[in-house]
C-alpha positions as CSV (number, residue, x, y, z in Angstrom):
1,M,-3.3,76.4,-22.5
2,S,-6.0,74.1,-23.9
3,S,-6.3,72.2,-20.6
4,L,-6.6,75.5,-18.6
5,L,-9.4,76.6,-20.9
6,T,-11.0,73.2,-20.5
7,R,-10.9,73.5,-16.7
8,L,-12.3,77.1,-16.8
9,R,-15.1,76.0,-19.1
10,R,-16.0,73.2,-16.8
11,R,-16.0,75.5,-13.8
12,L,-18.2,78.0,-15.6
13,L,-20.6,75.3,-16.6
14,R,-20.8,74.0,-13.0
15,E,-21.4,77.4,-11.7
16,A,-24.2,77.9,-14.2
17,G,-25.8,74.6,-13.2
18,V,-24.9,72.8,-16.4
19,H,-23.7,69.3,-15.8
20,Y,-22.7,67.4,-19.0
21,R,-19.7,66.2,-20.9
22,R,-19.5,65.6,-24.6
23,S,-18.8,62.1,-25.8
24,Y,-16.9,61.2,-29.0
25,A,-17.0,57.4,-28.6
26,Q,-19.5,55.2,-30.2
27,C,-21.7,54.5,-27.1
28,G,-20.3,56.8,-24.5
29,E,-17.4,54.6,-23.5
30,D,-15.2,57.7,-23.1
31,M,-17.5,59.1,-20.5
32,I,-17.5,55.8,-18.6
33,V,-13.7,55.8,-18.7
34,R,-13.6,59.4,-17.6
35,F,-15.9,58.6,-14.6
36,V,-13.6,55.8,-13.5
37,F,-10.5,57.9,-13.6
38,D,-12.3,60.7,-11.8
39,A,-13.3,58.2,-9.1
40,L,-9.7,57.1,-8.8
41,G,-8.4,60.6,-8.7
42,V,-6.5,60.4,-11.9
43,D,-6.8,63.8,-13.7
44,R,-4.8,63.2,-16.9
45,P,-4.5,59.5,-17.6
46,F,-1.8,58.5,-20.1
47,F,-3.3,56.3,-22.9
48,L,-2.4,53.8,-25.5
49,D,-5.0,53.7,-28.4
50,L,-4.5,50.5,-30.5
51,G,-6.5,50.6,-33.7
52,A,-7.2,54.2,-33.2
53,H,-9.0,54.8,-36.5
54,H,-9.8,58.5,-36.3
55,P,-8.6,61.4,-34.0
56,T,-12.2,62.5,-33.0
57,Y,-14.9,60.3,-34.7
58,L,-15.8,57.2,-32.7
59,S,-12.7,57.8,-30.5
60,N,-12.3,56.4,-27.0
61,T,-9.5,58.8,-26.3
62,Y,-10.3,62.2,-27.8
63,A,-12.2,63.4,-24.7
64,L,-9.2,62.6,-22.6
65,Y,-7.0,64.4,-25.0
66,R,-9.3,67.5,-24.8
67,G,-9.0,67.3,-21.0
68,G,-5.2,67.6,-21.1
69,S,-4.2,63.9,-21.4
70,R,-1.6,62.7,-23.9
71,G,-0.9,59.3,-25.3
72,V,0.2,57.0,-28.2
73,N,-2.1,56.3,-31.1
74,V,-1.5,53.3,-33.3
75,D,-3.1,52.5,-36.6
76,A,-2.0,50.7,-39.8
77,S,-3.7,53.2,-42.1
78,P,-1.4,56.0,-43.3
79,A,-4.5,58.2,-43.9
80,A,-5.6,57.7,-40.3
81,I,-2.3,58.6,-38.8
82,A,-1.9,61.6,-41.1
83,A,-5.2,62.8,-39.6
84,F,-4.0,62.2,-36.1
85,R,-0.8,64.2,-36.7
86,R,-2.9,67.1,-37.8
87,A,-5.5,67.0,-35.1
88,R,-3.6,65.6,-32.1
89,P,0.0,67.0,-32.2
90,R,0.6,66.4,-28.5
91,D,0.3,62.7,-29.0
92,V,2.7,60.2,-30.4
93,N,1.1,58.9,-33.6
94,L,2.4,55.7,-35.2
95,N,1.6,54.2,-38.6
96,V,2.2,50.5,-37.6
97,G,0.1,47.6,-36.6
98,V,0.0,45.8,-33.3
99,G,0.1,42.0,-32.8
100,P,1.4,39.2,-30.6
101,E,4.7,39.1,-32.5
102,A,6.8,41.6,-34.4
103,A,6.4,41.0,-38.1
104,E,5.3,42.4,-41.4
105,L,1.7,41.4,-42.2
106,V,-0.8,42.0,-44.9
107,F,-3.3,44.6,-43.9
108,Y,-6.8,44.3,-45.5
109,E,-8.3,47.7,-46.2
110,M,-12.1,47.6,-46.1
111,S,-14.7,49.8,-47.7
112,E,-15.8,50.6,-44.2
113,P,-12.5,51.8,-42.7
114,T,-13.4,50.9,-39.1
115,L,-13.4,47.3,-40.2
116,S,-9.9,47.2,-41.8
117,T,-8.0,44.2,-40.4
118,F,-4.9,42.1,-40.4
119,S,-7.1,39.0,-40.3
120,E,-7.9,37.6,-43.7
121,A,-10.6,35.4,-42.1
122,Q,-12.2,38.4,-40.5
123,A,-12.0,40.4,-43.8
124,R,-13.7,37.5,-45.7
125,R,-16.3,37.2,-43.0
126,Y,-17.2,40.9,-43.3
127,E,-17.5,40.4,-47.1
128,A,-19.7,37.3,-46.7
129,D,-22.0,39.1,-44.2
130,G,-22.3,42.1,-46.5
131,N,-20.7,44.5,-44.0
132,A,-17.8,45.7,-46.2
133,K,-15.6,44.8,-49.1
134,V,-11.8,44.5,-49.4
135,T,-10.7,47.6,-51.3
136,G,-6.9,46.9,-51.2
137,T,-4.1,45.3,-49.3
138,R,-0.7,46.5,-48.1
139,R,2.2,45.1,-46.1
140,V,2.5,46.9,-42.8
141,P,5.1,46.5,-40.0
142,V,3.6,45.1,-36.8
143,R,4.9,45.8,-33.3
144,T,4.1,44.0,-30.0
145,F,2.3,45.6,-27.1
146,R,5.6,45.4,-25.1
147,E,7.6,47.1,-27.8
148,L,5.1,49.9,-28.1
149,V,5.1,50.6,-24.4
150,D,8.9,50.3,-24.0
151,E,9.7,52.4,-27.1
152,H,7.0,55.0,-27.3
153,C,5.2,55.4,-23.9
154,E,6.7,57.9,-21.4
155,R,5.4,55.7,-18.7
156,P,3.1,52.6,-18.5
157,P,-0.3,53.6,-19.8
158,D,-3.2,54.1,-17.4
159,F,-5.7,53.4,-20.2
160,V,-5.6,51.1,-23.2
161,S,-8.2,51.2,-25.9
162,L,-8.1,48.0,-28.1
163,D,-9.9,47.7,-31.4
164,V,-8.0,45.5,-33.8
165,E,-10.6,43.5,-35.6
166,G,-9.7,39.9,-35.0
167,L,-6.4,40.1,-33.1
168,D,-7.7,41.3,-29.7
169,V,-7.5,38.0,-27.9
170,A,-4.0,37.3,-29.3
171,I,-2.8,40.7,-28.2
172,L,-4.3,40.4,-24.7
173,K,-2.6,37.0,-24.3
174,S,0.7,38.6,-25.3
175,I,0.6,41.2,-22.5
176,D,2.9,40.5,-19.5
177,F,0.6,41.8,-16.8
178,A,3.2,41.2,-14.1
179,T,5.3,44.1,-15.6
180,C,2.6,46.3,-17.1
181,R,-0.8,46.7,-15.6
182,P,-2.9,49.5,-17.1
183,T,-5.7,50.6,-14.8
184,V,-8.5,50.5,-17.5
185,F,-9.0,48.6,-20.7
186,C,-11.7,49.3,-23.3
187,V,-11.9,46.3,-25.6
188,E,-14.0,46.2,-28.8
189,T,-16.3,43.1,-28.5
190,L,-19.0,44.0,-31.1
191,T,-17.5,41.3,-33.4
192,Y,-18.7,38.7,-30.9
193,S,-22.0,40.3,-30.0
194,S,-24.1,37.4,-31.5
195,R,-22.0,34.9,-29.5
196,R,-21.6,36.7,-26.2
197,Q,-21.9,33.5,-24.2
198,G,-19.5,31.7,-26.7
199,D,-15.8,31.1,-26.6
200,R,-14.4,34.4,-27.8
201,I,-16.1,36.9,-25.4
202,G,-15.8,34.3,-22.7
203,E,-12.1,34.0,-23.4
204,I,-11.6,37.8,-23.2
205,D,-13.4,37.8,-19.8
206,D,-11.3,34.9,-18.6
207,L,-8.1,36.6,-19.7
208,M,-8.9,39.9,-18.0
209,V,-10.4,38.4,-14.8
210,G,-7.4,36.1,-14.6
211,A,-5.1,39.2,-14.8
212,G,-6.9,40.9,-12.0
213,Y,-9.5,43.0,-13.8
214,M,-13.2,43.2,-13.3
215,R,-15.8,43.8,-16.0
216,Y,-16.9,47.3,-15.1
217,A,-19.3,48.1,-18.0
218,D,-20.4,46.6,-21.3
219,T,-22.1,48.6,-24.1
220,H,-22.4,45.5,-26.4
221,V,-19.9,47.4,-28.6
222,N,-17.1,47.7,-26.2
223,T,-16.4,46.1,-22.8
224,I,-14.6,48.1,-20.1
225,Y,-12.3,46.4,-17.6
226,V,-10.9,48.0,-14.5
227,L,-8.0,46.8,-12.4
228,E,-9.9,45.4,-9.4
229,T,-7.4,46.3,-6.7
230,A,-7.4,50.0,-7.9
231,W,-11.2,50.1,-7.8
232,R,-11.6,48.4,-4.5
233,E,-9.0,50.6,-2.8
234,R,-10.1,53.9,-4.2
């Protein structure tokens, strides 16, 4: 019903000459992603949101959800997943972490929740820079990308949003792109914004380009990669 209402609302707005979409992401990344899928003819992309944080605020996937898409949201914070279960019942919402190996790791909860991380070095860096303080720690089960897809995704995801504060490179390296090739990735790269020509952002680009993706857009908060063959053949 909600997707029908969304389509009717869009039609009425178009007929009234109103052309806009509401963004819930930090810098309009969700609208860029929506544009890509519209261009590819994918009406309801299935998504995997890793480090999902909040069901609506600064969300790269909520606009897709409102448009009728469904997906899997993963976050190590119990409070975050409780909010997802209330606000996004059509999704699968998992209170686990994601990493290159299955394990149980210490999760550093920060005073700014968006900066909470499994990386002790990253947590201490945030404290040293004055961005946030560690408010607590907890041990959290961590699953791999492959496990999350195999066990919880109804099909390979079309879209992956990745924001895991310090583990993004390791997770991207762990993906077997020969067996799972999402069409679009949105990777949080703000952490490396002061070193955008340095090793880390360069490593992300090298990984994605080597896997057959092109850098489609960059907001200097997130970088959006699109499977090059899908875009060229649209």
